[in-house]
N, C-alpha and C positions, 0 to 999 in steps of 0.2 A: 332142578331146571337150570339150563345154561343161562348165565346173566347176560351174555352178548346177544342173545336172541330177544329182540324187542317185540313186546306184545302191542297190539293196537292201543291199549290204554297207556302203555309206557311211552309210545311215540308221541301221543298227544300231550302227556305231561312234560316231556322234554322240549316240545315246541313252545309250550307256555313258559317254561323256565327260561328258555333262550330269549324270548321276547322281553321278558321282565329284566333280564340282565342287560340287554341293549338299551332299554329305556332308562335303566338306572345309570348306565355309563354316560348317556347323553345329558342327563341332568346333573351328574356329578363332575362333568368335565371342568377343569379349572380354566380361567382366562388365559388366552395366548399371550405371548410376549409382545406381539404387535398391538394387541388391544391395550396392554398396559403402557407400552412406550408411546402410543399415539402415532400420528403421521410421521413419515420418514423426514429426516432433516431437509432433504431436497424439496419435498412438498411444502414443509413449513416455510421455507424461504420464499416460495412462490405466493403464499397467502399474504395479502396486504389488508390493512384496515378498510380500505376502500372496497375490496372484494367482499369482506365480511358484511360491511354496511349494505352492499348491494344484494346480500342474501346468499353469498357463497357458502357452501358446505363441503367438507371433505368428500372426495369421491366425484366431485364435479370436474369436468374437463373443459379446457379452453379451446374454442374454435374461432378462427379468423375468417371474417366474411369481407370481401372486397366489394366496395360500391363505387361505380364509376361516376364521376361528376363532370360530365362533358361541357356543361355551360352553354351559353349561346354562341353559335358560330358567327361568321361574318355575313351570312345570308341576309338576315333582317336589316342590319345597318346598310348593306349595299342596296337593298330594295328601297329603303327610306331615302337614301342619297339619290337614287335614280328618279324617284317621284319628285323630290324637292328640286332637282335640277330641271326637270321638265316644267314644273310650275314656274321656276325662275325664268326659263327661256320664253314661256308664254307671256309672263309679265313684261319682259323686255320687248317682246314682239308687239304687244298691245301698246306699250308706251311709245315705241318708235312709230307705229302706225298712226297713233293719235297725233304725235308731234308732226309727222309728215302732212297730215290733213290740215293742221293749223297753218303750216307754212304754205300749203297749196291755197287755202282760203285767203291768206294774206296777199299772195301773189295775184289773186283774182280780183282784188279790190279795184274799183274804178273811181277815178277822180272827176269824171265828166259831169255828173250831177251836182258836184260840190265846188265847181270852178266858176268864178265870177270875174268878168273883165272890168277894170277900173280906169282904163286910159293911162295917161301919163301922171295922173294924180288921183288919189281916192282916200276915203276914210274907212277905218276899221274900228269896230267897237268890241272891246274885250268883255266877254260874258262868261262867267264861271258859276253856273246855277247850282251845281252840287258841291262846290267848294273844294273839290279834289284836284283842281288844276286842269289846264287845257293843253291839248296838243298844238294849238295855235294854227298859223297859216304858213303856206308856202307863197313866196312872191316870185312870179314867173315873168320872163321876157322871151320873145321869140329868138331862136338860135339853136345851134348844135352844142350840147354840153361837152362834147369830146373834141371840138374844133379848137386847135391852138397852133396856127400856122407858124407863128414866130417863136414857138417853143419857150415862151416866157412864163408858163405855168398859169396863165390867165385865159379864161374862155374868150374867144374872139368877140362874141356878142356883147361882152361887158367892157371892151376896150373903150376908154375915154368916156365912160358913162358914170356919173355920180348919183348915188341914191340918198334920199333923206327921209327920216322918220321923225316927225315933230309931235310933241304932246299938245294938250289943249291950250297951253300958254304960248305955243310957238317955239318952245325950246327943243333943242336936239335931244332925242331920247334913244338914239341907236344903242348906246352902251348899256342901257337898262332894259330895253324891250325887244331888241332885234339882233340877229346874227347875220351880217351881210358879208358875203364872200363869193367870188367867182373863180376861186382856185381850182385847178384840176387835180391837185394832190389829195388823195383820200386820207392820207396819214397826217396831214397838216392840222394843227389845232385850230378850231374855229372855222373849219371849212364846211361847205354844203355838198361837196362832191360825193360824200358817203351816204347822203340821204337817199332813201328808196324812191324811185321815180314812178312806181306803179305802172299805169298805162299812159303816162305823160310822154308825148312825142313832139319834137319840133320846138321845144322850149327849154330854157335853162332855169334851174332853181337858183335864184340869186340871194334869197334871204329866207330865214325862218323867224317868224315874228310871234311873240307872246307864247313861248313854250314854257309853261309854268308847272308841269308835272314834277313832283318831287323825285329826287334820285335816292339811291340807297342811303346816303348820308343825311337825307332830309332837306337838302337844299334844292333850289330851282335855278335854271339857267337864266330865266327872265323874271322881272318883277313888275308885271303889268297889274294895274289896279282894276278891280271889277267895275265895269261901266265906263272905263276910261276910253276916250276917243282919240285915235292916232291918225295922223295924216301922212300918207306914203306918197313919194313923188320921185321923179328923176329929171335931170337937166338936159336930156337928149331928145325929149319928146317921144319916147318909146312907149307904145301901148303895153300896159302890164295887166296881169291877171293874178288873182289870189285863189288858193285852194283851202277850203275849210277842212282841215284834217280831222279835227275832233268830231265834226258832224258826220264825216264819212265813216269813221270807226263805229260811232254809236248807231246811226240810222241804218247802216247795213247789217247790223246784228253781229258784227265782228267781235265786239267787246264781250258780249254774252257768250258767244261761242268760244272765245279765248279763255274765259274763266272756267266754263264747264269742261272743255277738253283739256285745259291745263291741269285741272284737278285730277281728272282721270289719268292723264299721263304721269303726273307725279306719284299717284298711288300705285300705278302699275309698275313704275320703275322701283318704287320702294318695296313692293311685294316681290319683285324679281330679285332685288338685292338680298332681301332677307332669306328668300328661298334658296338662292344660290349659296349664301353663307352657311345655311343649315345643311345643304347638300354636301358641301365641302367637309363640314364637321362629321357628318354621318359617314362619309367616305373614309375619312381618317380613322374613325372608330372601327369600321369594317376591315380596313387594311391591317390595323394593329391586332385584330383577332385571327388573321390568317396564320395557321400553324401554331396558334396559341392555346391549344387544348389543355385544360387543367389536368394534373396527374390524378389517377384514381386514389381514393381515400380508403384506408382499411379500418374496420371496426372489429373489436373483440367481443364475443358473447360467451358466457359460461353456460354450458349445456350439461345437464345431469344424465 
């Protein structure tokens, strides 16, 4: 029989033999040069201890991922600045309105109910019940406080009139308890020309008596004693009047209103100043962030 002609049995045997040879070749293959030599020099140079500690293994690839860090833009600071500025303006507005109302109340004060006629001579008793000092009295005579025909700086109604203030012993007390002046110069020291006239008309303020409220330095203009009786007179026979300023302020409720509204005004102005300052700071922060976007940051990840 011809050996080149395969029988069915021969074909099966050859297939089995071929499979066995392939399996034997696969199991007997020797390690490749790459397996013995390990990673290429280029790859070894890329591997660092930090990468190994992070779990890097040969065959892993590096991929860069870019993460944008935009940060906060100028919008929020600008909004905060706008809100604070509005609050500041409201605070200033409230403070100004309250201050205007105090001035208006002051201008509406009336001396009518607190004015007493004493003739050409009369007695005044200094009384300081709360111990905080007194506004004292105005001493008035009839006349026009702006009339000065001879231009000598003295109100015409006071020309050739002398005033006296005596203590209980009959001694002159003007230097201690009174400011007497008929000068028309409001800038002159010791003048009464700058005193508020309220609703006083047809009279001249010729003296301020027993003004014992403390000034900022803790001093007082006059040194009247509590319960002290003073005698006021003039040598021209002119009928005089006195205005109890302290009683007018207290009994009209002006002092209480002044304290309450003054506190509101101060707090409003303080709030306005603080808010305005905060608004300016927020505005500056917002302006510095315009066009100040932070650059994107890149992170590397090892992906197998």
